[in-house]
N, CA, C and O atoms as a MOPAC input file, in Angstrom:
PM7 MOZYME 1SCF
protein

 N     61.35900 1   114.17600 1    92.56000 1
 C     61.66800 1   113.19500 1    92.96000 1
 C     61.67200 1   112.10300 1    92.36700 1
 O     61.11800 1   112.04700 1    91.27000 1
 N     62.37000 1   110.79400 1    92.99100 1
 C     63.48400 1   109.95300 1    92.12600 1
 C     62.71400 1   108.58600 1    92.19400 1
 O     62.49000 1   108.50000 1    93.40100 1
 N     62.21200 1   107.53900 1    91.64700 1
 C     61.75700 1   106.70700 1    91.85000 1
 C     62.22000 1   105.91100 1    92.64200 1
 O     63.44200 1   105.91500 1    92.78500 1
 N     61.17900 1   104.71200 1    93.62900 1
 C     61.29300 1   103.70700 1    93.92700 1
 C     62.34100 1   102.69700 1    93.16800 1
 O     62.19200 1   102.64000 1    91.94700 1
 N     63.65500 1   101.68100 1    93.89100 1
 C     63.75200 1   100.76500 1    93.42600 1
 C     63.02400 1    99.67200 1    93.51600 1
 O     62.68300 1    99.43200 1    94.67400 1
 N     62.51900 1    98.63500 1    92.42300 1
 C     61.76800 1    97.67500 1    92.34600 1
 C     62.95200 1    96.51500 1    91.89500 1
 O     62.88400 1    95.68600 1    90.98700 1
 N     63.85300 1    96.72000 1    92.68700 1
 C     64.75800 1    95.42700 1    92.68500 1
 C     64.89700 1    95.32800 1    93.78800 1
 O     65.07700 1    96.15100 1    94.68600 1
 N     64.75200 1    93.47000 1    93.73400 1
 C     64.71000 1    92.91900 1    95.13500 1
 C     65.88700 1    92.90300 1    96.06700 1
 O     66.54300 1    93.92200 1    95.85100 1
 N     66.43500 1    92.16600 1    97.02200 1
 C     67.77600 1    92.87900 1    97.91400 1
 C     68.57800 1    91.75100 1    97.13100 1
 O     69.76200 1    91.89300 1    96.82500 1
 N     67.92400 1    90.76300 1    96.87400 1
 C     68.99300 1    90.10400 1    95.89800 1
 C     69.80700 1    90.58900 1    94.59000 1
 O     70.77000 1    89.97200 1    94.13600 1
 N     69.37900 1    91.56300 1    94.14900 1
 C     69.22300 1    91.35700 1    92.98600 1
 C     70.79900 1    92.64600 1    92.92500 1
 O     71.80500 1    92.68800 1    92.21600 1
 N     70.16500 1    93.69500 1    94.29400 1
 C     70.79500 1    94.55300 1    94.79700 1
 C     72.25500 1    94.24000 1    95.44400 1
 O     73.10200 1    95.04000 1    95.84300 1
 N     72.26900 1    93.38000 1    95.42900 1
 C     73.66000 1    92.47500 1    95.83300 1
 C     74.13000 1    91.86800 1    94.51500 1
 O     75.22300 1    92.41900 1    94.38300 1
 N     74.03700 1    91.39300 1    93.88700 1
 C     74.31700 1    91.03600 1    92.82300 1
 C     74.97500 1    92.02500 1    92.15000 1
 O     76.11300 1    91.79100 1    91.74500 1
 N     74.40300 1    93.22600 1    91.93100 1
 C     74.77300 1    94.55400 1    90.95800 1
 C     76.05800 1    94.64300 1    91.79100 1
 O     77.12500 1    94.32300 1    91.26700 1
 N     76.01100 1    95.04700 1    93.02200 1
 C     77.01600 1    95.83100 1    94.15800 1
 C     78.28700 1    95.04600 1    93.43700 1
 O     79.12000 1    95.52400 1    92.66700 1
 N     78.16900 1    93.69600 1    93.93000 1
 C     78.84600 1    92.66300 1    93.65700 1
 C     79.61300 1    92.43900 1    92.11300 1
 O     80.52500 1    91.70900 1    91.72500 1
 N     78.89400 1    93.28200 1    91.57700 1
 C     79.95300 1    93.31700 1    90.14700 1
 C     80.46500 1    94.56300 1    89.79500 1
 O     81.20800 1    94.76500 1    88.83500 1
 N     80.02600 1    95.46200 1    90.64700 1
 C     81.06200 1    96.95400 1    90.35000 1
 C     81.67200 1    96.99900 1    91.42600 1
 O     82.66500 1    97.71700 1    91.31100 1
 N     81.53400 1    96.48900 1    92.63100 1
 C     82.43300 1    96.15000 1    93.61500 1
 C     83.81000 1    95.17600 1    93.81600 1
 O     84.76700 1    95.07100 1    94.58300 1
 N     83.28000 1    94.56700 1    92.65700 1
 C     84.55100 1    93.10900 1    93.27800 1
 C     85.52300 1    93.42200 1    91.94200 1
 O     86.66900 1    93.05500 1    92.19900 1
 N     85.41900 1    93.93100 1    90.73300 1
 C     86.79200 1    94.08800 1    90.47200 1
 C     87.18500 1    95.70600 1    90.83400 1
 O     88.19100 1    96.14100 1    90.27300 1
 N     86.63000 1    96.38200 1    91.51100 1
 C     87.02800 1    97.28800 1    91.67200 1
 C     87.97200 1    97.21200 1    92.86500 1
 O     88.90000 1    98.00600 1    93.02200 1
 N     87.69500 1    96.25000 1    93.66800 1
 C     88.14100 1    95.87300 1    95.14600 1
 C     89.17100 1    95.09100 1    95.30700 1
 O     89.76200 1    94.99200 1    96.38200 1
 N     89.57600 1    94.28000 1    93.95200 1
 C     90.31100 1    93.20000 1    93.36200 1
 C     91.18600 1    94.31200 1    92.79300 1
 O     91.24300 1    93.70500 1    91.72300 1
 N     91.96000 1    95.46400 1    92.54200 1
 C     92.60600 1    96.38900 1    92.49600 1
 C     93.26800 1    96.87700 1    93.54000 1
 O     94.25400 1    97.60800 1    93.45000 1
 N     92.59800 1    96.37700 1    94.88300 1
 C     93.35500 1    97.13600 1    96.41100 1
 C     94.05700 1    95.72400 1    96.83000 1
 O     93.66200 1    94.56400 1    96.72000 1
 N     94.81300 1    96.08000 1    97.16200 1
 C     96.27000 1    94.61700 1    97.90900 1
 C     95.95800 1    94.03600 1    99.14800 1
 O     96.08500 1    92.87600 1    99.54000 1
 N     95.32100 1    95.53100 1    99.95700 1
 C     94.70300 1    94.82900 1   101.20700 1
 C     93.64600 1    95.46100 1   101.84600 1
 O     93.58300 1    96.61200 1   102.27700 1
 N     92.52700 1    94.24900 1   101.85700 1
 C     91.66300 1    94.86900 1   102.62800 1
 C     91.37000 1    94.31500 1   104.29000 1
 O     90.85700 1    93.20300 1   104.42100 1
 N     91.58300 1    94.82100 1   105.05600 1
 C     91.51600 1    94.95300 1   106.57500 1
 C     90.19800 1    95.73800 1   107.24800 1
 O     89.82600 1    96.80300 1   106.75500 1
 N     89.45600 1    95.10500 1   108.49800 1
 C     88.59300 1    95.74500 1   109.06400 1
 C     89.64500 1    96.02600 1   110.44100 1
 O     90.45800 1    95.41500 1   111.13400 1
 N     88.97000 1    97.50900 1   110.30100 1
 C     90.27700 1    97.18700 1   111.82700 1
 C     89.11500 1    97.92000 1   113.28400 1
 O     88.52200 1    98.99800 1   113.32000 1
 N     89.14300 1    97.37100 1   113.78500 1
 C     87.92500 1    97.86200 1   114.75700 1
 C     88.07100 1    98.54200 1   116.09600 1
 O     89.01700 1    98.05100 1   116.71200 1
 N     87.62500 1    99.24100 1   116.57400 1
 C     87.64000 1   100.76900 1   117.58200 1
 C     88.68500 1    99.80300 1   118.45500 1
 O     88.63600 1    98.59900 1   118.20400 1
 N     89.75300 1   100.32900 1   119.60500 1
 C     90.69400 1   100.01100 1   119.75800 1
 C     90.04000 1    99.63900 1   121.80500 1
 O     89.87400 1   100.60400 1   122.55100 1
 N     89.83000 1    98.41900 1   122.22600 1
 C     89.04000 1    99.04800 1   123.47900 1
 C     89.83100 1    99.07000 1   124.53300 1
 O     90.93200 1    98.52200 1   124.47300 1
 N     89.42400 1    99.67300 1   125.61300 1
 C     89.83000 1   100.61300 1   126.61500 1
 C     90.92400 1    99.76900 1   127.86000 1
 O     91.67500 1   100.37700 1   128.62300 1
 N     90.78200 1    98.45600 1   127.80800 1
 C     91.28600 1    97.30700 1   128.54400 1
 C     93.45600 1    97.47300 1   127.70400 1
 O     94.60500 1    97.57300 1   128.13500 1
 N     92.76800 1    97.39900 1   126.46200 1
 C     94.24200 1    97.17700 1   125.59300 1
 C     94.89800 1    98.71800 1   126.00200 1
 O     95.80400 1    98.69000 1   126.83500 1
 N     94.47800 1   100.08600 1   125.45000 1
 C     95.07200 1   101.05200 1   125.81900 1
 C     95.52700 1   101.48500 1   126.85900 1
 O     96.39500 1   102.35200 1   126.96100 1
 N     94.90800 1   100.84300 1   127.83000 1
 C     94.88600 1   100.82300 1   129.37200 1
 C     96.32500 1   100.18500 1   129.96800 1
 O     96.90100 1   100.50500 1   131.00800 1
 N     96.76200 1    99.06500 1   128.85600 1
 C     97.21300 1    97.65700 1   128.95100 1
 C     98.81400 1    98.70100 1   128.87500 1
 O     99.11000 1    99.60400 1   128.09300 1
 N    100.01700 1    97.78100 1   130.66600 1
 C    100.58100 1    98.40000 1   130.65700 1
 C    101.64900 1    97.27700 1   129.13000 1
 O    102.71300 1    97.86900 1   128.94700 1
 N    101.56000 1    96.13500 1   128.28900 1
 C    102.35900 1    95.77600 1   126.81300 1
 C    102.53000 1    95.95500 1   125.85700 1
 O    101.92600 1    95.87800 1   124.78700 1
 N    103.86900 1    96.35900 1   126.37500 1
 C    104.33300 1    96.50200 1   124.76100 1
 C    104.65100 1    96.66000 1   123.69600 1
 O    105.84000 1    96.50300 1   123.41900 1
 N    104.09100 1    96.88200 1   123.09200 1
 C    104.15100 1    96.76000 1   121.48500 1
 C    105.74600 1    96.14700 1   120.55600 1
 O    106.56400 1    95.38400 1   121.06900 1
 N    105.82000 1    96.55800 1   119.54700 1
 C    106.80100 1    96.63200 1   118.68900 1
 C    106.98800 1    97.96800 1   118.22600 1
 O    106.10000 1    98.55200 1   117.60500 1
 N    108.34100 1    98.60400 1   118.55100 1
 C    108.83000 1   100.43300 1   118.62200 1
 C    108.71400 1   100.32000 1   117.01700 1
 O    108.82900 1    99.28800 1   116.35600 1
 N    108.45200 1   101.66200 1   116.53200 1
 C    108.42300 1   102.20300 1   115.42600 1
 C    109.65200 1   101.90600 1   114.69300 1
 O    109.61900 1   101.45100 1   113.55000 1
 N    110.94000 1   102.19800 1   115.44100 1
 C    111.79900 1   102.08000 1   114.72800 1
 C    112.07800 1   100.47100 1   114.74000 1
 O    113.08700 1   100.23000 1   114.07800 1
 N    111.73000 1    99.78700 1   115.06500 1
 C    111.92200 1    98.00400 1   114.77800 1
 C    111.66500 1    97.65700 1   113.73500 1
 O    112.27900 1    96.96800 1   112.92000 1
 N    109.88200 1    98.56200 1   113.71200 1
 C    108.70400 1    98.18800 1   112.49200 1
 C    109.85600 1    98.72400 1   111.40300 1
 O    110.14100 1    97.83500 1   110.60100 1
 N    110.50400 1    99.84300 1   111.21600 1
 C    111.25300 1   101.15900 1   109.96400 1
 C    112.15900 1   100.01900 1   109.42400 1
 O    112.33800 1    99.79500 1   108.22700 1
 N    112.65300 1    99.39700 1   110.35100 1
 C    113.89800 1    98.53000 1   110.22800 1
 C    113.71700 1    97.43000 1   109.01600 1
 O    114.43600 1    97.23200 1   108.03700 1
 N    112.27300 1    96.66600 1   109.50900 1
 C    112.21500 1    95.53900 1   108.86000 1
 C    111.55600 1    95.99400 1   107.49400 1
 O    111.28900 1    95.10400 1   106.68700 1
 N    111.36000 1    96.90800 1   107.26900 1
 C    110.41800 1    97.16400 1   106.31600 1
 C    112.12800 1    98.30600 1   105.80500 1
 O    112.30000 1    98.72500 1   106.95000 1
 N    112.58300 1    98.56500 1   105.48900 1
 C    113.68600 1    98.89300 1   104.64800 1
 C    114.58400 1    97.87900 1   104.56100 1
 O    115.58900 1    98.10500 1   103.88700 1
 N    114.46400 1    96.77200 1   105.09800 1
 C    115.95400 1    96.02500 1   105.13900 1
 C    114.65000 1    94.89500 1   103.86900 1
 O    115.16200 1    94.21900 1   102.97700 1
 N    113.38900 1    94.91300 1   104.01800 1
 C    112.61300 1    94.36200 1   102.84700 1
 C    112.44000 1    94.92600 1   101.47700 1
 O    112.11400 1    94.23100 1   100.51500 1
 N    112.73900 1    96.59100 1   101.40100 1
 C    112.82200 1    96.86400 1   100.49000 1
 C    114.00800 1    96.61100 1    99.81100 1
 O    113.97200 1    96.57100 1    98.58200 1
 N    115.33600 1    96.38600 1   100.56500 1
 C    116.70400 1    96.12700 1   100.07100 1
 C    116.66600 1    95.43600 1    99.52700 1
 O    117.11300 1    95.51500 1    98.38200 1
 N    115.90400 1    93.91900 1   100.18800 1
 C    115.34100 1    92.33700 1    99.35800 1
 C    114.88800 1    93.13100 1    98.15900 1
 O    115.82700 1    93.57600 1    97.50100 1
 N    114.18000 1    93.30000 1    97.89700 1
 C    113.36000 1    93.39800 1    96.86800 1
 C    114.04700 1    94.53800 1    95.95600 1
 O    113.75000 1    94.17500 1    94.81800 1
 N    114.57000 1    95.35400 1    95.87800 1
 C    115.65700 1    96.31300 1    95.15900 1
 C    116.39500 1    95.26300 1    94.91000 1
 O    116.12300 1    95.08800 1    93.72200 1
 N    117.48900 1    94.05400 1    95.32500 1
 C    118.58500 1    93.35100 1    94.98900 1
 C    117.81800 1    92.43600 1    94.24000 1
 O    118.55300 1    92.16300 1    93.29100 1
 N    116.27600 1    91.50700 1    94.05100 1
 C    115.80500 1    90.88500 1    93.99500 1
 C    115.55000 1    91.04600 1    92.09700 1
 O    115.67500 1    90.27500 1    91.14600 1
 N    115.06600 1    92.75100 1    92.30200 1
 C    114.85300 1    93.60800 1    91.11300 1
 C    115.86300 1    94.46400 1    90.52000 1
 O    115.58000 1    95.62900 1    90.24000 1
 N    116.90500 1    94.03300 1    90.32800 1
 C    118.14700 1    94.88900 1    90.29500 1
 C    118.46500 1    94.92000 1    88.72400 1
 O    118.88000 1    95.91100 1    88.12300 1
 N    118.19100 1    93.63900 1    88.15000 1
 C    118.21200 1    93.96200 1    86.56500 1
 C    117.02500 1    94.45400 1    85.77300 1
 O    117.01400 1    94.70100 1    84.56700 1
 N    115.56600 1    94.60900 1    87.02800 1
 C    114.35700 1    94.81800 1    86.16300 1
 C    114.29500 1    96.22100 1    86.30100 1
 O    113.85400 1    96.71000 1    87.34100 1
 N    114.74900 1    97.03000 1    85.22000 1
 C    114.24000 1    98.86400 1    85.72400 1
 C    112.87400 1    99.14500 1    85.85700 1
 O    112.53000 1   100.22600 1    86.33500 1
 N    111.92700 1    98.19100 1    85.44500 1
 C    111.00500 1    98.55700 1    85.52100 1
 C    109.59200 1    97.84800 1    86.32400 1
 O    108.38400 1    98.04800 1    86.19600 1
 N    110.43600 1    96.89800 1    87.23300 1
 C    109.79800 1    95.89800 1    88.21300 1
 C    110.95900 1    96.88400 1    89.79700 1
 O    112.14700 1    96.60900 1    89.96300 1
 N    110.37400 1    97.69000 1    90.47500 1
 C    111.08600 1    98.50300 1    92.01300 1
 C    110.33100 1    97.70100 1    93.01400 1
 O    110.92700 1    97.68000 1    94.09100 1
 N    109.06200 1    96.94300 1    93.01100 1
 C    109.06000 1    96.50600 1    94.03900 1
 C    107.95900 1    95.13700 1    93.79700 1
 O    107.49800 1    95.15100 1    92.65600 1
 N    107.51400 1    94.09500 1    94.56400 1
 C    107.29900 1    92.87700 1    94.37400 1
 C    105.85800 1    93.01200 1    93.52600 1
 O    105.35400 1    92.27600 1    92.67800 1
 N    105.20700 1    94.86700 1    94.40900 1
 C    103.71200 1    95.10200 1    93.46900 1
 C    104.03300 1    95.24100 1    91.92600 1
 O    103.40900 1    95.07100 1    90.87900 1
 N    104.49800 1    95.38400 1    92.05900 1
 C    104.94200 1    95.91300 1    90.23900 1
 C    105.15100 1    94.22200 1    89.58800 1
 O    104.94000 1    94.26500 1    88.37600 1
 N    105.44400 1    93.01600 1    89.98100 1
 C    105.64400 1    92.55600 1    89.25000 1
 C    104.65700 1    91.78300 1    88.14800 1
 O    103.42600 1    91.76700 1    88.16500 1
 N    105.29000 1    91.33200 1    87.46300 1
 C    104.49000 1    91.07300 1    85.80500 1
 C    103.63200 1    89.34700 1    86.55200 1
 O    103.50800 1    88.92500 1    87.70200 1
 N    103.30400 1    88.91400 1    85.46900 1
 C    103.02500 1    87.16700 1    85.60700 1
 C    103.95600 1    86.12300 1    85.74000 1
 O    103.98400 1    85.07100 1    86.37800 1
 N    104.97800 1    86.90900 1    84.68800 1
 C    107.06200 1    86.01400 1    84.61800 1
 C    107.23500 1    85.87800 1    85.49500 1
 O    107.15400 1    84.77200 1    86.02900 1
 N    107.64100 1    87.20500 1    86.22600 1
 C    108.14600 1    87.20600 1    87.93700 1
 C    107.58900 1    86.36500 1    89.05200 1
 O    108.14000 1    85.55200 1    89.79300 1
 N    106.04300 1    86.88500 1    88.94900 1
 C    105.66900 1    86.48000 1    89.67500 1
 C    105.73900 1    84.81600 1    89.70200 1
 O    105.76600 1    84.28000 1    90.80900 1
 N    105.76800 1    83.99700 1    88.51900 1
 C    106.05600 1    82.35800 1    88.37000 1
 C    107.38800 1    82.17800 1    89.32100 1
 O    107.63900 1    81.49100 1    90.31200 1
 N    108.27600 1    83.33900 1    88.36100 1
 C    109.91200 1    83.22700 1    89.00300 1
 C    110.22800 1    83.30200 1    90.81600 1
 O    111.01000 1    82.57900 1    91.43400 1
 N    109.48800 1    84.23500 1    91.29400 1
 C    109.68800 1    84.76500 1    92.78800 1
 C    108.44200 1    84.24500 1    93.80900 1
 O    108.60600 1    84.32800 1    95.02600 1
 N    107.22900 1    83.72300 1    93.26000 1
 C    106.32600 1    83.33900 1    94.24300 1
 C    106.38300 1    81.76200 1    94.45700 1
 O    105.44800 1    81.14500 1    94.96800 1
 N    107.56700 1    81.16100 1    94.01900 1
 C    106.78900 1    79.72300 1    94.35200 1
 C    106.15500 1    79.09700 1    95.05700 1
 O    106.19100 1    79.87800 1    96.00800 1
 N    105.46700 1    78.14700 1    95.46300 1
 C    105.25900 1    77.27700 1    96.41400 1
 C    105.09800 1    76.28100 1    96.27400 1
 O    104.59300 1    75.80700 1    95.25700 1
 N    105.58400 1    75.46400 1    97.52900 1
 C    105.70700 1    74.33600 1    97.90000 1
 C    104.40600 1    73.74800 1    97.62800 1
 O    103.44400 1    74.45600 1    97.92400 1
 N    104.08600 1    72.19800 1    96.94900 1
 C    102.19600 1    71.56100 1    96.74800 1
 C    101.79400 1    72.00000 1    97.81800 1
 O    100.72300 1    72.60500 1    97.78600 1
 N    102.30200 1    71.89500 1    98.75700 1
 C    100.98100 1    71.99000 1   100.20000 1
 C    100.48300 1    73.32700 1   100.73400 1
 O     99.65100 1    73.40200 1   101.63800 1
 N    101.06800 1    74.44400 1   100.09200 1
 C    101.14800 1    75.85300 1   100.17700 1
 C    100.34400 1    76.16600 1    98.59000 1
 O     99.28300 1    76.76800 1    98.42500 1
 N    101.09600 1    75.64000 1    97.69700 1
 C     99.76400 1    75.62700 1    96.89100 1
 C     98.16000 1    74.80800 1    96.98300 1
 O     97.34700 1    75.07200 1    96.09700 1
 N     97.93300 1    74.22200 1    97.64200 1
 C     96.79400 1    73.71900 1    97.42700 1
 C     96.21500 1    74.14100 1    98.76000 1
 O     95.15300 1    73.56300 1    98.98700 1
 N     96.68000 1    75.14900 1    99.89900 1
 C     96.05900 1    76.03300 1   100.60000 1
 C     95.25300 1    76.95300 1   100.14400 1
 O     94.12900 1    77.30800 1   100.50000 1
 N     96.63600 1    77.62700 1    98.52000 1
 C     95.98800 1    78.67000 1    97.82000 1
 C     94.33300 1    78.81100 1    96.53500 1
 O     93.53600 1    79.64700 1    96.10800 1
 N     94.66000 1    77.37800 1    96.43900 1
 C     93.38200 1    76.42500 1    95.69000 1
 C     92.41300 1    76.26500 1    96.06200 1
 O     91.35500 1    76.10400 1    95.45500 1
 N     92.75900 1    76.29800 1    97.71600 1
 C     91.65600 1    75.68100 1    98.56300 1
 C     90.67500 1    77.29900 1    98.63400 1
 O     89.49000 1    77.39700 1    98.31600 1
 N     91.32800 1    78.12900 1    99.00000 1
 C     91.27000 1    79.44400 1    99.24000 1
 C     90.31400 1    80.08300 1    98.35600 1
 O     89.17500 1    80.49100 1    98.58300 1
 N     91.10100 1    80.08500 1    97.17200 1
 C     90.60700 1    80.79800 1    95.80700 1
 C     89.47700 1    79.96400 1    96.00100 1
 O     88.61500 1    80.56000 1    96.64700 1
 N     89.15200 1    78.79500 1    95.68100 1
 C     87.71000 1    78.55500 1    95.88100 1
 C     86.16700 1    78.61400 1    96.48600 1
 O     84.99300 1    78.57200 1    96.11800 1
 N     87.17700 1    78.77000 1    97.94100 1
 C     86.47100 1    78.81100 1    99.18800 1
 C     85.65300 1    80.91900 1    98.60400 1
 O     84.49500 1    81.26500 1    98.36800 1
 N     86.25100 1    81.28800 1    98.60300 1
 C     86.38500 1    83.01400 1    98.76900 1
 C     86.00000 1    83.50000 1    97.39700 1
 O     85.78700 1    84.67600 1    97.09900 1
 N     85.92900 1    82.35500 1    96.52000 1
 C     85.38300 1    83.02400 1    94.85700 1
 C     86.32200 1    83.58000 1    95.07200 1
 O     85.92300 1    84.36600 1    95.93000 1
 N     88.25800 1    83.96500 1    94.80900 1
 C     88.50600 1    84.89900 1    94.83600 1
 C     88.87900 1    84.64700 1    92.99600 1
 O     88.64800 1    83.61700 1    92.36300 1
 N     89.65300 1    86.23400 1    92.33600 1
 C     89.49100 1    85.87900 1    90.91100 1
 C     91.02900 1    85.89200 1    90.46800 1
 O     91.93800 1    86.36500 1    91.15000 1
 N     91.11000 1    85.54700 1    89.74500 1
 C     92.71300 1    85.46900 1    88.84300 1
 C     93.69400 1    86.36600 1    89.17500 1
 O     94.83200 1    86.12300 1    89.57700 1
 N     92.84000 1    88.07700 1    88.85300 1
 C     93.35800 1    89.56900 1    90.09700 1
 C     93.50400 1    89.12400 1    90.95600 1
 O     94.71100 1    88.89500 1    91.03300 1
 N     92.86600 1    88.68900 1    92.04400 1
 C     92.78600 1    88.49800 1    93.58800 1
 C     94.12000 1    87.14600 1    93.95400 1
 O     94.71500 1    86.78600 1    94.97000 1
 N     94.12100 1    86.75200 1    92.57200 1
 C     95.75700 1    85.29200 1    93.15700 1
 C     96.83100 1    85.88000 1    92.92800 1
 O     97.84600 1    85.50300 1    93.51300 1
 N     96.87900 1    87.13200 1    91.86700 1
 C     97.99100 1    87.56400 1    91.59800 1
 C     98.09900 1    88.64500 1    93.41400 1
 O     99.22200 1    88.99200 1    93.78000 1
 N     97.47400 1    88.83200 1    93.85800 1
 C     97.58700 1    90.33800 1    94.72600 1
 C     98.22200 1    89.06200 1    96.15200 1
 O     99.13900 1    89.30700 1    96.93600 1
 N     97.46700 1    87.87800 1    96.10800 1
 C     97.42400 1    87.38200 1    96.92400 1
 C     99.49300 1    86.70500 1    97.15800 1
 O    100.16700 1    86.51100 1    98.16900 1
 N     99.81800 1    86.55500 1    95.59500 1
 C    101.39400 1    86.52100 1    95.50100 1
 C    102.33100 1    87.19800 1    96.11900 1
 O    103.30800 1    87.10800 1    96.86200 1
 N    101.41100 1    88.17400 1    95.30700 1
 C    102.77400 1    89.24400 1    95.65100 1
 C    102.62000 1    90.00800 1    97.76500 1
 O    103.58400 1    90.41600 1    98.41400 1
 N    101.27000 1    89.94900 1    98.22500 1
 C    101.57800 1    90.36900 1    99.29300 1
 C    102.05400 1    88.83400 1   100.19700 1
 O    102.19700 1    89.06300 1   101.39800 1
 N    102.20600 1    87.94900 1    99.95700 1
 C    102.68200 1    86.74300 1   100.25100 1
 C    103.97400 1    86.91400 1   100.31000 1
 O    104.66800 1    86.36000 1   101.16200 1
 N    104.71300 1    88.19200 1    98.84700 1
 C    106.49000 1    87.64800 1    99.21800 1
 C    106.84000 1    88.38000 1    99.83300 1
 O    107.81400 1    88.21200 1   100.56600 1
 N    105.85700 1    89.97000 1    99.72200 1
 C    106.65400 1    91.15400 1   100.63400 1
 C    106.42800 1    90.49000 1   102.48800 1
 O    107.26400 1    90.67100 1   103.37400 1
 N    105.13800 1    89.75800 1   102.65700 1
 C    105.31800 1    88.87200 1   104.17800 1
 C    106.57300 1    88.36200 1   104.31700 1
 O    107.39100 1    88.85900 1   105.09100 1
 N    106.84000 1    87.22300 1   103.49600 1
 C    108.00700 1    86.77600 1   103.32200 1
 C    109.66700 1    87.51200 1   103.40000 1
 O    110.70400 1    86.97600 1   103.79100 1
 N    109.47600 1    88.76800 1   102.93000 1
 C    110.40400 1    89.89700 1   102.90700 1
 C    110.61300 1    90.03700 1   104.65600 1
 O    111.19000 1    89.28100 1   105.43700 1
 N    110.19500 1    90.78500 1   104.78900 1
 C    109.65500 1    91.03800 1   106.04200 1
 C    109.79900 1    90.16000 1   107.60400 1
 O    109.88200 1    90.47700 1   108.79100 1
 N    109.77700 1    89.11100 1   106.93900 1
 C    110.65800 1    88.06800 1   107.70900 1
 C    112.03400 1    87.71300 1   107.56800 1
 O    112.49400 1    86.79400 1   108.24600 1
 N    112.61200 1    88.23600 1   106.90100 1
 C    114.25400 1    88.25900 1   106.18600 1
 C    114.08300 1    87.06600 1   105.96900 1
 O    114.76900 1    86.36300 1   106.71200 1
 N    112.99300 1    86.11700 1   104.73900 1
 C    113.07500 1    84.68000 1   104.06800 1
 C    113.04200 1    84.49700 1   102.87400 1
 O    112.43400 1    85.17600 1   102.04600 1
 N    113.70900 1    83.54400 1   102.69000 1
 C    113.75300 1    83.38000 1   100.90600 1
 C    112.55100 1    82.63400 1    99.92500 1
 O    112.33700 1    82.59700 1    98.71400 1
 N    111.99700 1    82.15300 1   100.95600 1
 C    110.80500 1    81.56900 1   100.54500 1
 C    109.68400 1    81.86900 1   100.65600 1
 O    109.90900 1    83.07400 1   100.77500 1
 N    108.27900 1    81.78000 1   100.74300 1
 C    107.25400 1    81.85900 1   101.18100 1
 C    106.63900 1    80.96500 1   101.46300 1
 O    106.29300 1    80.16400 1   100.59400 1
 N    106.28500 1    80.80000 1   102.83000 1
 C    105.42500 1    79.60600 1   103.58700 1
 C    104.38800 1    79.64900 1   104.05000 1
 O    104.18600 1    80.79800 1   104.44100 1
 N    103.44200 1    78.91400 1   104.26900 1
 C    101.78400 1    78.50400 1   104.28300 1
 C    101.45800 1    80.22500 1   105.20700 1
 O    100.53600 1    80.99800 1   104.94900 1
 N    102.37400 1    80.38200 1   106.11200 1
 C    101.58800 1    80.98200 1   107.30100 1
 C    101.48700 1    82.31700 1   106.11500 1
 O    100.34100 1    82.65400 1   105.82000 1
 N    102.54700 1    83.00600 1   105.49900 1
 C    102.36100 1    84.17900 1   104.72800 1
 C    101.77600 1    83.86800 1   104.07500 1
 O    101.10800 1    84.86500 1   103.79800 1
 N    101.37900 1    82.92900 1   103.37900 1
 C    100.45200 1    82.98000 1   102.07500 1
 C     98.67100 1    83.12600 1   103.01800 1
 O     97.69000 1    83.75400 1   102.61800 1
 N     98.82300 1    82.19200 1   104.48300 1
 C     97.55400 1    82.03300 1   105.04900 1
 C     97.15100 1    83.83900 1   105.47600 1
 O     96.04100 1    84.35000 1   105.62100 1
 N     98.19300 1    84.31600 1   105.56100 1
 C     97.91000 1    86.20800 1   106.32800 1
 C     97.75200 1    87.06100 1   105.37900 1
 O     97.38800 1    88.16700 1   105.77800 1
 N     97.92200 1    86.93100 1   104.03300 1
 C     98.06600 1    87.54200 1   102.40000 1
 C     96.21200 1    87.05500 1   102.45500 1
 O     95.26200 1    87.83700 1   102.43400 1
 N     96.16700 1    85.59800 1   102.52400 1
 C     94.35900 1    85.40900 1   102.38300 1
 C     93.36300 1    86.71700 1   102.87400 1
 O     92.62300 1    87.57000 1   102.38300 1
 N     93.87600 1    86.26000 1   104.17700 1
 C     93.40100 1    87.19900 1   105.76000 1
 C     93.25800 1    88.34000 1   105.33300 1
 O     92.46000 1    88.93100 1   106.06100 1
 N     93.72900 1    89.16000 1   104.27100 1
 C     93.92600 1    90.33600 1   103.93000 1
 C     93.07500 1    90.30900 1   102.17000 1
 O     93.26400 1    91.27000 1   101.42500 1
 N     92.34400 1    89.33000 1   101.79300 1
 C     91.55300 1    90.02700 1   100.63600 1
 C     90.06300 1    89.34000 1   101.03200 1
 O     89.16200 1    89.34900 1   100.19400 1
 N     89.86500 1    88.74500 1   102.36700 1
 C     88.46500 1    88.49400 1   102.57500 1
 C     87.67400 1    89.62600 1   102.58500 1
 O     86.76800 1    89.66900 1   101.75300 1
 N     87.79500 1    90.39600 1   103.22000 1
 C     86.73000 1    91.52800 1   102.92100 1
 C     85.96100 1    91.95000 1   101.93000 1
 O     84.81100 1    92.36800 1   102.07300 1
 N     86.66900 1    91.84100 1   100.70600 1
 C     86.03400 1    92.23800 1    99.20300 1
 C     84.62500 1    90.85900 1    99.04600 1
 O     83.54400 1    91.12200 1    98.52100 1
 N     84.93300 1    89.60300 1    99.55900 1
 C     84.20500 1    88.76600 1    99.17900 1
 C     83.22900 1    88.93000 1   100.66900 1
 O     82.11400 1    89.30600 1   100.30500 1
 N     83.25900 1    88.82200 1   101.75800 1
 C     81.90900 1    88.78400 1   102.43500 1
 C     81.61300 1    90.54700 1   102.65500 1
 O     81.70500 1    90.89300 1   103.83200 1
 N     81.38600 1    91.29900 1   101.98500 1
 C     80.94500 1    92.80200 1   102.24000 1
 C     80.24100 1    93.01100 1   100.74900 1
 O     79.71400 1    94.12200 1   100.68900 1
 N     80.11200 1    92.33200 1    99.68400 1
 C     79.78400 1    92.84100 1    98.89100 1
 C     79.01700 1    91.46900 1    98.39600 1
 O     78.14100 1    91.64300 1    97.54900 1
 N     79.25700 1    90.13800 1    98.83600 1
 C     78.85200 1    88.79900 1    97.80500 1
 C     77.80500 1    87.98000 1    99.27900 1
 O     77.23100 1    86.90400 1    99.10600 1

């Protein structure tokens, strides 16, 4: 029979944070998907069609292929290295301040910073925009919030 742990809840929480933080930092998107409410299923509201979404994704992928055409090792935003992040993910001062605040407030790692930039670039690509805007960074940050809410 295994022995019971003598660790306090705080010690257990700290241990889980050390394990899961680095692991979760390697995942680009963390989102919680709540159950769909009946009223939403039964509503007459029509969302964006799968074909329309597919067209946006294909256009974003083409944009990325064009961006990285001279870089055989980089095939999409997720594969950007540090130098490419600086080149293709430039932020205006206000957007950079937003990201700086989020990094401090959510206690995100340097790896999470890179992930937020890559996801922001992809969100801008899906919108058909050359520049990353504050709303793209805000959306990308929302996709990172679960790692800190669950484990710290």
